[in-house]
LOKOLLUM-313607 format. One record per residue (C-alpha): residue number from 1; z, x, y. Coordinates in Angstrom, 1 decimal. Last residue first. Layout:
BEGIN
R   seq        w        u        v
R   NUM        Z        X        Y
...
END
This chain:
BEGIN
R   seq        w        u        v
R   667    -67.5      3.9     -6.4
R   666    -64.1      4.6     -5.1
R   665    -65.1      8.1     -4.1
R   664    -68.1      6.8     -2.2
R   663    -65.9      4.5     -0.2
R   662    -63.4      7.3      0.5
R   661    -66.3      9.5      1.7
R   660    -67.6      6.8      4.0
R   659    -64.2      6.2      5.5
R   658    -63.9      9.9      6.2
R   657    -67.3     10.0      7.9
R   656    -66.4      6.9     10.0
R   655    -63.0      8.5     11.0
R   654    -64.7     11.8     12.0
R   653    -67.3     10.0     14.1
R   652    -64.6      7.9     15.8
R   651    -62.7     11.1     16.8
R   650    -65.8     12.5     18.6
R   649    -66.4      9.1     20.3
R   648    -62.9      8.7     21.6
R   647    -60.9      5.8     20.0
R   646    -60.6      2.7     22.1
R   645    -57.0      1.6     22.8
R   644    -54.5     -0.6     21.0
R   643    -51.0     -1.3     22.4
R   642    -47.4     -0.1     22.7
R   641    -45.8      0.4     19.3
R   640    -42.4      2.1     19.5
R   639    -41.2      5.6     19.5
R   638    -38.1      7.7     19.5
R   637    -37.6     11.4     20.0
R   636    -35.3     14.3     19.5
R   635    -35.2     17.9     20.8
R   634    -33.0     20.9     20.2
R   633    -34.3     21.7     16.7
R   632    -36.0     24.9     17.9
R   631    -37.8     22.9     20.6
R   630    -41.5     23.3     19.5
R   629    -40.8     23.6     15.8
R   628    -38.4     20.6     15.7
R   627    -40.9     18.7     17.8
R   626    -43.7     19.5     15.3
R   625    -41.5     18.5     12.3
R   624    -40.6     15.1     13.8
R   623    -44.2     14.7     15.0
R   622    -45.7     14.7     11.5
R   621    -46.9     11.1     11.6
R   620    -47.5     11.2     15.4
R   619    -51.1     12.2     15.9
R   618    -52.6      9.1     14.2
R   617    -50.2      6.9     16.1
R   616    -52.0      7.8     19.3
R   615    -49.7      9.0     22.1
R   614    -48.2      7.5     25.1
R   613    -45.5      9.5     26.9
R   612    -42.1      9.5     28.4
R   611    -40.3     12.9     28.7
R   610    -36.6     12.6     29.1
R   609    -35.1     15.9     30.4
R   608    -31.9     17.5     29.3
R   607    -29.0     19.2     31.1
R   606    -27.7     15.7     32.0
R   605    -30.6     13.3     31.7
R   604    -33.4     14.1     34.1
R   603    -36.5     11.9     34.3
R   602    -40.1     12.5     33.3
R   601    -43.2     10.4     33.5
R   600    -46.3      8.9     31.7
R   599    -47.4     12.0     29.8
R   598    -50.6     11.0     28.1
R   597    -51.4     11.9     24.5
R   596    -54.5     13.3     22.9
R   595    -52.3     15.3     20.5
R   594    -52.9     18.6     22.4
R   593    -51.7     16.8     25.6
R   592    -48.4     16.0     23.8
R   591    -48.0     19.6     22.7
R   590    -48.5     20.8     26.3
R   589    -46.0     18.2     27.6
R   588    -43.4     19.5     25.1
R   587    -44.0     23.2     25.8
R   586    -43.6     22.6     29.5
R   585    -40.6     20.3     29.0
R   584    -38.7     23.1     27.2
R   583    -36.5     24.3     30.1
R   582    -35.2     20.8     30.7
R   581    -33.6     20.7     27.3
R   580    -35.0     17.9     25.1
R   579    -35.2     14.1     24.9
R   578    -38.7     12.8     23.9
R   577    -39.6      9.1     24.5
R   576    -42.8      7.8     22.9
R   575    -44.8      4.7     23.5
R   574    -47.2      4.5     20.6
R   573    -50.9      3.8     20.7
R   572    -52.6      2.0     17.8
R   571    -56.3      2.8     17.4
R   570    -59.5      0.8     18.3
R   569    -63.0      1.5     17.0
R   568    -66.0      0.2     18.9
R   567    -68.9     -1.7     17.5
R   566    -72.2     -2.5     19.4
R   565    -73.4     -5.7     21.1
R   564    -76.6     -6.0     19.1
R   563    -75.4     -4.9     15.7
R   562    -72.1     -6.6     16.4
R   561    -73.9     -9.9     17.1
R   560    -76.0     -9.5     14.0
R   559    -72.8     -9.2     11.8
R   558    -71.3    -12.3     13.6
R   557    -74.5    -14.3     12.9
R   556    -74.3    -13.2      9.2
R   555    -70.8    -14.6      8.8
R   554    -71.5    -17.8     10.6
R   553    -74.6    -18.4      8.6
R   552    -72.8    -17.6      5.3
R   551    -70.0    -20.1      6.1
R   550    -72.6    -22.6      7.2
R   549    -74.3    -22.4      3.8
R   548    -71.0    -22.5      2.0
R   547    -69.9    -25.8      3.5
R   546    -73.3    -27.3      2.8
R   545    -76.7    -28.2      4.3
R   544    -79.5    -28.9      1.8
R   543    -79.6    -32.7      2.0
R   542    -79.3    -33.8      5.6
R   541    -80.5    -30.3      6.8
R   540    -78.6    -28.7      9.7
R   539    -79.1    -27.2     13.1
R   538    -77.4    -24.9     15.6
R   537    -76.1    -24.5     19.0
R   536    -73.1    -23.5     21.1
R   535    -70.6    -21.8     18.8
R   534    -68.5    -19.5     21.1
R   533    -66.8    -16.5     19.5
R   532    -64.1    -14.7     21.5
R   531    -63.3    -11.3     20.1
R   530    -60.1     -9.2     20.1
R   529    -60.1     -8.1     16.5
R   528    -62.2     -6.9     13.6
R   527    -60.5     -5.5     10.5
R   526    -61.5     -1.9      9.5
R   525    -64.5     -1.2      7.3
R   524    -65.7      1.9      9.2
R   523    -68.3      0.5     11.6
R   522    -69.1     -3.0     10.2
R   521    -65.7     -4.5     10.1
R   520    -63.7     -5.9      7.2
R   519    -61.4     -8.9      7.6
R   518    -63.6    -10.2     10.4
R   517    -66.1    -11.4      7.8
R   516    -63.6    -13.9      6.5
R   515    -62.9    -15.1     10.0
R   514    -66.6    -15.6     10.8
R   513    -67.2    -17.6      7.6
R   512    -64.1    -19.7      8.2
R   511    -65.3    -20.5     11.8
R   510    -68.7    -21.6     10.6
R   509    -67.0    -23.7      7.8
R   508    -64.7    -25.3     10.4
R   507    -67.8    -26.6     12.3
R   506    -69.3    -28.0      9.1
R   505    -67.4    -31.4      9.2
R   504    -68.3    -32.0     12.8
R   503    -72.0    -32.2     11.9
R   502    -74.1    -29.4     13.6
R   501    -76.6    -30.6     16.1
R   500    -74.4    -33.7     16.5
R   499    -75.2    -34.2     20.2
R   498    -72.9    -31.4     21.4
R   497    -71.7    -28.2     19.9
R   496    -69.5    -26.3     22.2
R   495    -66.8    -25.2     19.7
R   494    -64.7    -22.2     20.9
R   493    -63.1    -19.7     18.5
R   492    -60.6    -17.2     19.8
R   491    -59.4    -14.1     18.1
R   490    -57.0    -11.1     18.5
R   489    -55.6    -11.5     22.0
R   488    -54.0     -8.1     21.8
R   487    -56.5     -6.3     24.0
R   486    -58.3     -8.8     26.3
R   485    -61.3    -10.4     24.5
R   484    -64.7     -9.0     24.0
R   483    -67.7    -11.4     23.7
R   482    -69.5    -13.1     20.9
R   481    -72.0    -15.9     21.7
R   480    -73.1    -18.0     18.8
R   479    -76.2    -19.8     17.5
R   478    -75.9    -21.3     14.1
R   477    -78.3    -22.5     11.3
R   476    -77.3    -23.8      7.9
R   475    -79.4    -24.6      4.8
R   474    -79.0    -24.2      1.1
R   473    -81.3    -25.8     -1.5
R   472    -81.0    -28.6     -4.0
R   471    -83.5    -28.0     -6.9
R   470    -86.2    -25.4     -7.0
R   469    -84.1    -22.5     -5.7
R   468    -84.6    -22.8     -1.9
R   467    -82.4    -20.7      0.4
R   466    -82.1    -21.0      4.1
R   465    -79.6    -19.3      6.4
R   464    -80.6    -19.4     10.0
R   463    -78.9    -17.0     12.4
R   462    -78.8    -17.0     16.2
R   461    -77.5    -14.3     18.5
R   460    -75.7    -13.8     21.9
R   459    -74.0    -10.5     22.5
R   458    -71.2     -9.5     24.9
R   457    -70.2     -5.8     24.9
R   456    -68.4     -3.2     22.7
R   455    -67.3     -5.5     19.9
R   454    -64.0     -4.7     18.2
R   453    -62.8     -2.7     15.2
R   452    -59.2     -2.0     14.2
R   451    -57.4      1.1     13.0
R   450    -54.3      0.7     10.9
R   449    -53.7      4.5     10.4
R   448    -53.3      5.3      6.7
R   447    -49.8      6.7      5.9
R   446    -49.4     10.4      5.3
R   445    -48.1     10.9      1.8
R   444    -44.9     10.9     -0.2
R   443    -45.2     11.2     -3.9
R   442    -43.0      9.3     -6.3
R   441    -40.7      9.8     -9.3
R   440    -38.5      6.9    -10.1
R   439    -35.7      7.8    -12.5
R   438    -33.1      5.8    -10.7
R   437    -30.4      8.2     -9.6
R   436    -32.2     11.6     -9.7
R   435    -35.7     10.4     -8.9
R   434    -34.9      7.9     -6.2
R   433    -32.3     10.3     -4.9
R   432    -35.0     12.9     -4.3
R   431    -37.1     10.2     -2.7
R   430    -34.4      9.6     -0.2
R   429    -33.7     13.2      0.4
R   428    -37.3     13.8      1.4
R   427    -37.3     10.7      3.6
R   426    -34.2     11.9      5.6
R   425    -35.5     15.5      5.8
R   424    -38.8     14.3      7.3
R   423    -37.1     12.2     10.0
R   422    -35.2      9.1     10.9
R   421    -36.6      6.8      8.2
R   420    -39.6      4.8      7.1
R   419    -41.1      4.3      3.7
R   418    -44.4      2.6      3.7
R   417    -46.0      0.9      0.6
R   416    -49.8      0.8      1.4
R   415    -51.8     -2.4      1.6
R   414    -53.8     -0.9      4.5
R   413    -53.9     -4.1      6.5
R   412    -50.6     -5.9      5.6
R   411    -48.7     -2.6      5.5
R   410    -46.0     -3.1      2.9
R   409    -42.5     -2.3      4.3
R   408    -39.5     -0.2      3.4
R   407    -36.8      0.8      5.8
R   406    -34.2      3.6      5.8
R   405    -31.9      3.4      8.9
R   404    -29.9      0.7      7.1
R   403    -28.8      3.2      4.4
R   402    -26.9      2.0      1.3
R   401    -28.9     -1.3      1.0
R   400    -32.0      0.7      1.7
R   399    -31.2      2.9     -1.3
R   398    -30.6     -0.1     -3.6
R   397    -33.9     -1.9     -2.7
R   396    -35.8      1.4     -2.8
R   395    -34.7      2.1     -6.4
R   394    -35.2     -1.4     -7.7
R   393    -38.7     -1.6     -6.2
R   392    -39.7      1.9     -7.4
R   391    -38.8      1.5    -11.0
R   390    -41.9     -0.3    -12.3
R   389    -44.2      2.1    -10.4
R   388    -42.5      5.1    -12.1
R   387    -43.8      3.9    -15.5
R   386    -47.2      3.4    -14.0
R   385    -47.1      7.2    -13.1
R   384    -46.7      9.3    -10.0
R   383    -45.8      6.3     -7.8
R   382    -47.2      6.4     -4.3
R   381    -45.1      6.0     -1.2
R   380    -46.7      6.3      2.3
R   379    -44.7      8.1      4.9
R   378    -42.9      7.1      8.1
R   377    -40.8      8.9     10.8
R   376    -39.1      7.3     13.8
R   375    -36.9      4.7     12.2
R   374    -35.2      2.3     14.7
R   373    -31.6      3.2     15.5
R   372    -28.8      1.1     14.0
R   371    -27.1     -1.5     16.1
R   370    -24.1     -2.8     14.2
R   369    -23.6     -6.5     14.9
R   368    -20.9     -7.8     17.2
R   367    -17.8     -9.1     15.3
R   366    -18.1    -12.6     13.9
R   365    -15.2    -15.1     13.6
R   364    -14.0    -17.8     11.2
R   363    -10.3    -18.3     11.5
R   362     -8.7    -20.3      8.6
R   361    -11.4    -19.1      6.1
R   360    -10.0    -15.6      6.3
R   359    -12.5    -12.9      7.4
R   358    -15.5    -10.8      6.5
R   357    -17.9     -9.7      9.2
R   356    -21.2     -8.3      8.1
R   355    -22.6     -5.0      9.4
R   354    -23.5     -3.6      6.0
R   353    -24.1     -6.3      3.5
R   352    -22.1     -9.1      1.8
R   351    -23.9    -11.5     -0.5
R   350    -22.9    -10.7     -4.1
R   349    -19.8     -8.5     -3.7
R   348    -19.5     -6.1     -6.7
R   347    -16.7     -3.8     -5.5
R   346    -14.2     -3.7     -2.6
R   345    -13.7     -0.7     -0.4
R   344    -11.1      0.4      2.1
R   343    -10.4      1.6      5.6
R   342     -7.0      0.4      6.8
R   341     -6.3     -0.1     10.5
R   340     -4.8     -3.6     10.0
R   339     -3.5     -4.0      6.4
R   338     -4.9     -3.6      2.9
R   337     -3.5     -4.9     -0.4
R   336     -2.6     -4.0     -4.0
R   335     -4.7     -0.8     -3.8
R   334     -6.6      1.1     -6.5
R   333     -7.5      4.7     -5.8
R   332    -11.1      5.8     -5.8
R   331    -12.1      9.5     -5.7
R   330    -15.5     10.6     -4.4
R   329    -14.2     11.5     -1.0
R   328    -10.8      9.9     -1.0
R   327    -11.5      6.2     -0.9
R   326     -8.8      3.5     -1.1
R   325    -10.0      0.7     -3.4
R   324     -9.6     -3.0     -3.6
R   323    -10.2     -4.9     -6.8
R   322    -12.1     -8.1     -6.4
R   321    -12.7    -10.8     -3.9
R   320    -15.0    -13.8     -4.6
R   319    -17.1    -14.2     -1.5
R   318    -17.4    -17.6      0.4
R   317    -20.6    -18.0      2.2
R   316    -21.7    -18.3      5.8
R   315    -24.0    -15.2      5.6
R   314    -22.7    -13.8      8.8
R   313    -19.2    -15.2      8.5
R   312    -18.6    -13.9      5.0
R   311    -15.4    -15.7      4.0
R   310    -12.6    -14.4      1.8
R   309    -11.4    -14.5     -1.8
R   308     -8.3    -12.5     -2.9
R   307     -8.7    -10.3     -6.0
R   306     -6.7     -7.5     -4.3
R   305     -4.8     -8.7     -1.3
R   304     -6.1     -8.9      2.3
R   303     -3.8     -8.7      5.3
R   302     -4.2     -9.6      8.9
R   301     -6.2     -8.0     11.6
R   300     -8.9     -5.3     12.2
R   299     -9.5     -4.1      8.6
R   298    -12.3     -1.6      8.3
R   297    -14.9     -2.1      5.5
R   296    -16.6     -0.3      2.7
R   295    -18.6     -2.4      0.2
R   294    -19.0     -0.7     -3.1
R   293    -22.0     -1.7     -5.3
R   292    -21.7     -0.7     -8.9
R   291    -18.4      0.7    -10.2
R   290    -19.9      3.5    -12.4
R   289    -23.2      4.6    -10.7
R   288    -21.7      3.7     -7.2
R   287    -24.2      2.0     -4.9
R   286    -22.5      2.5     -1.5
R   285    -22.4      0.1      1.5
R   284    -21.1      1.1      4.9
R   283    -19.7     -0.5      8.0
R   282    -18.4     -3.8      6.8
R   281    -16.2     -5.6      9.4
R   280    -12.7     -6.9      8.9
R   279    -10.6    -10.0      9.6
R   278     -7.5    -11.4      8.0
R   277     -5.6    -14.2      9.8
R   276     -2.9    -13.1     12.3
R   275      0.6    -12.0     11.3
R   274     -0.3     -8.5     10.4
R   273     -1.5     -8.0     14.0
R   272     -4.3     -5.6     15.0
R   271     -5.4     -7.9     17.8
R   270     -8.7     -9.8     17.7
R   269     -9.6    -11.4     21.0
R   268    -12.0    -14.3     20.5
R   267    -15.0    -14.9     22.8
R   266    -16.7    -18.3     22.3
R   265    -19.9    -18.4     20.2
R   264    -18.9    -21.9     19.1
R   263    -17.7    -20.7     15.7
R   262    -15.9    -17.8     17.3
R   261    -17.3    -14.5     18.6
R   260    -15.4    -11.2     18.3
R   259    -13.7     -8.9     20.8
R   258    -11.6     -6.0     19.4
R   257     -8.2     -5.2     20.9
R   256     -7.9     -1.8     22.3
R   255     -5.8      0.7     20.3
R   254     -2.0      0.7     20.5
R   253     -1.4     -1.1     17.2
R   252     -3.8      1.3     15.4
R   251     -2.3      4.4     16.9
R   250     -3.9      5.8     20.0
R   249     -4.3      9.6     20.6
R   248     -1.6     11.4     22.5
R   247      1.4     12.2     20.2
R   246      0.1     12.0     16.6
R   245     -3.5     13.2     17.3
R   244     -2.3     15.8     19.8
R   243      0.2     17.2     17.2
R   242     -2.5     17.2     14.5
R   241     -4.8     19.2     16.8
R   240     -1.9     21.7     17.5
R   239     -1.4     22.2     13.7
R   238     -5.2     22.5     13.3
R   237     -5.5     25.2     16.0
R   236     -6.3     28.0     13.6
R   235     -7.0     26.6     10.2
R   234     -8.9     29.8      9.3
R   233    -12.1     27.8      8.5
R   232    -11.4     25.6     11.5
R   231    -11.1     28.1     14.2
R   230     -9.7     26.6     17.4
R   229    -10.0     25.3     20.9
R   228     -8.7     22.2     22.8
R   227    -10.1     19.5     24.9
R   226     -8.6     16.2     26.0
R   225    -10.9     13.4     27.3
R   224     -9.8     11.5     30.5
R   223    -10.5      8.0     31.8
R   222    -11.4      6.7     28.3
R   221     -8.9      3.9     28.5
R   220     -6.8      5.3     25.6
R   219     -6.9      8.8     27.0
R   218     -5.6      7.6     30.4
R   217     -2.8      5.7     28.7
R   216     -1.8      8.7     26.7
R   215     -1.9     10.9     29.8
R   214      0.2      8.4     31.8
R   213      2.9      8.4     29.2
R   212      2.9     12.2     28.9
R   211      2.9     12.7     32.7
R   210      5.7     10.2     33.0
R   209      7.8     12.1     30.5
R   208      7.0     15.5     31.9
R   207      8.0     14.5     35.5
R   206      5.2     14.7     37.9
R   205      4.3     17.2     40.7
R   204      3.3     17.6     44.3
R   203      6.1     15.2     45.4
R   202      4.3     12.9     47.8
R   201      0.7     13.3     46.4
R   200      2.1     12.9     42.8
R   199      3.9      9.7     43.7
R   198      0.8      8.2     45.3
R   197     -1.3      9.3     42.3
R   196      1.2      7.6     39.9
R   195      1.0      4.3     41.8
R   194     -2.8      4.5     41.9
R   193     -3.2      5.4     38.2
R   192     -6.2      7.3     36.8
R   191     -6.1      9.9     39.6
R   190     -2.8     11.1     38.4
R   189     -4.2     12.1     35.0
R   188     -7.1     14.2     36.5
R   187     -4.9     15.9     39.1
R   186     -2.1     16.7     36.7
R   185     -4.5     18.0     34.0
R   184     -6.4     20.1     36.6
R   183     -3.1     21.5     37.8
R   182     -2.2     22.5     34.3
R   181     -5.5     24.3     33.9
R   180     -4.9     26.2     37.1
R   179     -1.3     27.0     36.1
R   178     -2.1     28.2     32.6
R   177      0.7     30.8     32.4
R   176      3.0     28.9     34.6
R   175      2.6     25.6     33.0
R   174      2.9     26.9     29.4
R   173      4.1     23.8     27.5
R   172      1.5     21.5     29.0
R   171     -1.3     24.1     28.6
R   170     -0.4     24.4     24.9
R   169     -1.1     27.8     23.3
R   168     -3.3     28.0     20.2
R   167     -2.8     31.1     18.1
R   166     -5.3     33.5     16.5
R   165     -5.9     35.6     19.6
R   164     -5.0     33.2     22.4
R   163     -6.9     30.0     21.9
R   162     -6.2     27.4     24.7
R   161     -5.0     23.9     24.1
R   160     -4.8     21.1     26.7
R   159     -8.1     21.4     28.6
R   158     -9.0     18.2     30.5
R   157    -12.4     16.5     30.4
R   156    -13.6     13.8     32.7
R   155    -16.8     15.6     33.7
R   154    -18.7     14.0     30.8
R   153    -21.6     14.8     28.4
R   152    -24.1     17.5     29.3
R   151    -22.7     19.1     32.5
R   150    -19.0     18.7     31.7
R   149    -19.5     19.7     28.1
R   148    -21.4     22.8     29.1
R   147    -18.8     23.8     31.6
R   146    -16.1     23.5     28.9
R   145    -18.3     25.5     26.6
R   144    -18.5     28.2     29.3
R   143    -14.7     28.2     29.7
R   142    -14.1     28.8     26.0
R   141    -16.5     31.8     25.9
R   140    -18.2     32.8     22.7
R   139    -20.3     36.0     22.6
R   138    -19.2     37.0     19.1
R   137    -17.5     34.4     16.9
R   136    -13.7     33.9     16.8
R   135    -14.1     30.8     19.0
R   134    -15.7     29.0     16.0
R   133    -14.7     25.5     17.1
R   132    -14.2     23.7     20.4
R   131    -12.3     20.5     19.4
R   130    -13.0     17.6     21.9
R   129    -10.8     14.5     21.8
R   128    -12.4     11.1     22.3
R   127    -11.5      7.5     23.2
R   126    -14.1      5.0     22.0
R   125    -16.0      2.8     24.5
R   124    -18.5      1.6     21.9
R   123    -21.4      2.6     24.1
R   122    -19.7      5.9     24.9
R   121    -19.1      6.6     21.2
R   120    -22.8      6.0     20.4
R   119    -24.1      8.1     23.4
R   118    -21.6     10.8     22.4
R   117    -23.0     10.8     18.9
R   116    -26.5     11.6     20.2
R   115    -25.3     14.2     22.6
R   114    -23.4     16.0     19.9
R   113    -26.5     16.0     17.6
R   112    -28.6     17.3     20.5
R   111    -26.3     20.3     20.6
R   110    -23.4     20.9     23.1
R   109    -22.5     24.6     22.8
R   108    -24.2     26.8     20.2
R   107    -21.7     29.6     20.0
R   106    -18.5     27.5     20.6
R   105    -19.7     24.9     18.1
R   104    -18.4     21.6     19.4
R   103    -16.3     19.2     17.2
R   102    -15.8     15.7     18.6
R   101    -12.7     14.0     17.4
R   100    -13.0     10.3     17.7
R    99    -10.9      7.3     18.4
R    98    -10.0      3.8     17.1
R    97    -12.6      4.0     14.3
R    96    -14.5      1.5     12.1
R    95    -17.3      0.8     14.6
R    94    -17.9      4.5     15.1
R    93    -18.3      4.9     11.3
R    92    -21.3      2.6     11.2
R    91    -23.2      4.2     14.0
R    90    -22.2      7.7     12.8
R    89    -23.8      7.1      9.4
R    88    -27.0      5.9     11.2
R    87    -27.2      9.3     12.8
R    86    -28.4     10.7      9.4
R    85    -31.7     12.3     10.6
R    84    -29.8     13.4     13.7
R    83    -28.1     16.0     11.6
R    82    -24.3     16.0     12.1
R    81    -23.0     14.2      9.1
R    80    -19.7     12.2      9.4
R    79    -16.2     12.8      8.2
R    78    -14.2      9.6      8.4
R    77    -10.4      9.2      9.0
R    76     -7.4      7.3      7.9
R    75     -4.4      9.4      9.0
R    74     -0.9      8.1      8.1
R    73      2.0      9.0     10.3
R    72      5.7      9.6      9.3
R    71      5.0     13.2      8.7
R    70      1.2     13.5      8.1
R    69      0.1     11.4      5.2
R    68     -3.6     12.0      4.8
R    67     -6.7      9.9      4.3
R    66    -10.5     10.4      3.8
R    65    -13.7      8.4      4.0
R    64    -17.0     10.3      3.7
R    63    -20.1      9.7      5.8
R    62    -23.3     10.8      4.1
R    61    -25.5     13.8      4.4
R    60    -23.0     16.5      5.1
R    59    -24.2     20.1      4.8
R    58    -24.1     23.0      2.3
R    57    -27.7     22.0      1.2
R    56    -26.9     22.2     -2.5
R    55    -23.4     20.8     -2.1
R    54    -24.7     17.9      0.0
R    53    -27.5     17.2     -2.6
R    52    -24.9     17.2     -5.4
R    51    -22.6     14.7     -3.7
R    50    -19.0     15.8     -2.9
R    49    -19.1     16.8      0.7
R    48    -15.9     15.1      1.6
R    47    -13.4     16.8     -0.6
R    46    -14.7     20.3     -0.1
R    45    -15.8     22.4     -3.2
R    44    -19.4     23.4     -2.4
R    43    -18.6     27.1     -2.1
R    42    -20.2     27.4      1.3
R    41    -18.5     24.2      2.5
R    40    -15.1     25.7      1.7
R    39    -12.1     24.0      0.1
R    38     -8.5     24.7      1.2
R    37     -6.2     24.5     -1.8
R    36     -3.3     22.2     -2.4
R    35     -4.8     19.0     -1.1
R    34     -2.9     16.2      0.6
R    33     -0.4     18.7      1.9
R    32     -0.9     17.7      5.5
R    31     -2.2     21.1      6.4
R    30     -4.7     21.0      3.5
R    29     -6.1     17.5      4.4
R    28     -6.3     18.5      8.0
R    27     -8.1     21.7      7.1
R    26    -10.6     19.9      4.9
R    25    -11.5     17.5      7.8
R    24    -11.9     20.5     10.1
R    23    -14.1     22.3      7.5
R    22    -16.2     19.1      7.2
R    21    -16.7     19.0     11.0
R    20    -17.5     22.7     11.4
R    19    -20.3     22.7     14.0
R    18    -23.0     23.0     11.2
R    17    -24.8     19.9     12.4
R    16    -23.7     18.6     15.8
R    15    -20.5     16.6     16.2
R    14    -18.4     13.9     14.7
R    13    -14.9     13.4     13.1
R    12    -13.8      9.8     12.9
R    11    -10.5      8.0     13.6
R    10     -7.8      5.6     12.3
R     9     -4.2      6.6     13.1
R     8     -1.4      4.7     11.4
R     7      2.2      4.7     12.3
R     6      2.4      1.4     14.2
R     5      0.0     -0.2     11.8
R     4      2.4     -0.1      8.9
R     3      1.5      2.5      6.2
R     2     -0.9      1.3      3.5
R     1      0.0      0.0      0.0
END
């Protein structure tokens, strides 16, 4: 059974890849006596990096839930991956935490991974404590990292622990030695409270008790962010970090109330009270090979007992509860019940998914949904054998249940199965798991571009379809005008037949024939779009005319119109936003230009620059790798569909030639 909320601290550990998050988590477990021996990432024996692909890569890929009893406190915390390919793990974990420890590599400073997680934490309004790690490395400077944090993330930082040799000294306990830093603490904290500021200005100082109380309140309200230094692999600074967590960072009962929506969409304040009805939110789903589906959730109010049923407010269904587990990396410990602040898991739920609110039937509420980033990298998925094809569906269904940033779709035009994720590494690991866990062996390829065809200029044509076979013949004649439509308007059919030149019953046949022909264009076989077809004349035969005759007439008339008006090829254009250090914008814009892209603008964002551009989709399939190469891993990007534009002539010729080769290959 969990510790009471008053003595519980629920938090997450975040930061850029390789900054030392897992080492810090391991050190907390070791210092608390939870584990007897300090594990090392390099040796693959840490509690949180327990999956084989994590051990192989010596880096976190999934979030890991941990806990430790520290004196009369209980820590429930989450170790998260740092690569931006796995940022979805941080999105889920942030919803489950009352505060965060941000680990910053003293050599590398604030990396793009740190900036990404800061954006998430800032959006969720989560109190943070910075741990500057690896201060034993060459060319590291504590003050330079402080400056970097101020410029890149927030100016509201205060230094509380300074590394001296292999020991952390407290700024609050060594006022004279660190007088300038202590003054900064006083100034920053006093400014968060008008009454306190007035007293400080009058006396020039504050009593220690009132400073501590005000500091804790300021941290809770995200008005200041404490910073300290350390060396995780040697456990230097970990004792002081634990002291700050227990004394300054908010306990579960002190944390801000959560706001949910009631049945009528009214706001409901959810306090971490044991007396209130049970409520929790699912932030992670795991498919365990032994237990099956594990649903991981954070309790915000009330109590849930093992095997107790509850209500899924998002799916509006009752779920039959099961055994409740406390997670310790890969280990699962059975619990009798869970209380506010607890992070736990329950097995084999039928309807519940990541992001869902689960609650007691007596108070139905919904917490705000988790907002996962849109995938930025896509590949086509092809089974290596027919045997693999049978396993793909199950494998992908389970993997996407575990990872909401991994999406699967079937392109309606190209018919390809498309796997989308946050980057090349993300997709690579996904297919590795498909093979290892589900026996589905697949190849990833570059998706086909969904090109479209359109008419270049207006054309007016007539076509008579006449066929005599000795018996009843076939006859249908149409006159149509085909003209370009505005991009994105797709298709418009206008009937201007008067005087019964074509019987009313055959008009839909003409349109049907045109639509069927539009499925495969005349230039390179891509669907036709953005045309307006006006049927204005024609003729029929009282005996030989038929539905099929007018379908064929409409189809052939469209073909002749394109022959006269000319075909053009259209390609999808993506709106792209690239975030990278300002000194790299030259390389980025040059790379965009080389991809037939257009830079639409730039704007500063801390020490970074946001480059906005429009680039053809055909040039973007490998952009995650290209950007990593151009920026040394310091850049990130997102993209969304913008519009279709005409493909340049030289590119069109290559596309037509390739389409011809593929057609010949097929037969």
